C-alpha positions in Angstrom: -12.8 84.5 -11.6 -13.5 84.4 -8.1 -16.9 84.7 -6.8 -20.3 82.6 -5.7 -20.5 81.0 -8.7 -23.2 81.2 -11.2 -26.2 79.5 -10.1 -25.9 76.5 -12.2 -22.7 75.2 -11.0 -24.3 76.2 -7.5 -27.2 74.0 -8.0 -25.3 71.4 -9.6 -23.0 71.2 -6.7 -25.1 71.9 -3.6 -28.6 70.8 -4.6 -28.4 68.0 -7.6 -27.2 65.4 -5.4 -30.5 66.0 -2.9 -33.3 66.7 -5.5 -34.0 64.7 -8.7 -35.5 67.7 -10.5 -32.0 69.6 -9.9 -30.1 66.2 -11.0 -31.8 66.3 -14.0 -30.9 69.7 -15.1 -28.0 69.4 -14.0 -26.9 66.3 -16.5 -29.0 68.2 -19.3 -26.9 71.4 -19.0 -23.3 68.9 -19.0 -25.4 67.1 -22.0 -25.8 71.0 -23.8 -22.0 72.0 -22.8 -20.7 68.6 -24.2 -22.6 69.2 -27.5 -21.3 72.6 -28.0 -18.3 71.8 -27.2 -17.8 68.8 -29.6 -19.3 71.2 -32.1 -16.4 73.7 -31.7 -14.1 70.6 -31.6 -15.9 69.6 -34.5 -15.2 72.4 -36.6 -11.1 72.5 -35.7 -11.0 68.9 -35.9 -12.4 67.3 -38.4 -12.0 63.1 -38.1 -10.7 61.1 -40.6 -7.8 60.8 -42.4 -5.6 60.1 -39.6 -6.9 62.7 -37.2 -9.1 62.5 -34.1 -11.8 59.7 -34.5 -15.8 60.9 -33.5 -15.5 59.1 -30.6 -12.4 60.9 -29.3 -14.1 64.0 -29.9 -16.5 63.4 -27.9 -14.4 62.1 -25.1 -12.8 65.6 -25.3 -16.3 67.3 -25.6 -16.5 65.6 -22.2 -13.4 66.2 -20.6 -14.1 70.2 -21.4 -17.3 70.0 -19.7 -16.5 68.6 -16.4 -13.6 70.3 -17.0 -15.1 73.6 -16.9 -17.5 73.0 -14.4 -14.5 72.2 -11.8 -13.0 75.7 -12.8 -16.0 77.5 -12.4 -16.5 75.3 -8.9 -13.2 76.2 -7.4 -13.4 79.9 -8.5 -16.4 79.7 -6.1 -14.0 79.0 -2.9 -10.9 80.4 -4.5 -9.3 84.3 -3.8 -6.3 84.3 -6.2 -7.0 85.1 -9.8 -3.2 84.1 -10.2 -4.2 80.2 -9.2 -7.2 80.1 -11.3 -5.6 81.9 -14.3 -2.9 78.9 -14.0 -5.4 75.9 -14.0 -7.0 77.5 -17.0 -3.4 77.8 -18.6 -3.2 74.3 -17.6 -6.1 72.9 -19.3 -6.0 74.9 -22.5 -1.8 73.6 -22.7 -2.9 70.3 -22.3 -5.5 70.7 -25.4 -2.9 72.3 -27.4 -0.4 69.6 -26.6 -3.5 66.9 -27.6 -4.3 68.5 -30.7 -0.8 69.3 -31.6 0.1 65.9 -31.2 -3.2 65.0 -33.5 -1.7 66.3 -36.5 -5.0 68.5 -36.5 -2.8 71.7 -37.7 
């Protein structure tokens, strides 16, 4: 929710462009976040048999990592919970639509 944000999001936004060490840590964090999302997606969306391919799952995981970072960054400067909730709902609806059209259920 709106607030100052977590230290990772703050460091990624403010320090990483100017500090190679923070940039490396930020990239590692995004890699781990993508990996976590990929594991979750594999659990609900096994590839093959007309379902999402491995590369599509990896693409979705990358999108989720970046989208979540964007929501965290936006929350830093927002004072409107309703707007933030709306963006979260829009993201979840996009994912639901993507998965529903992929014969995953």
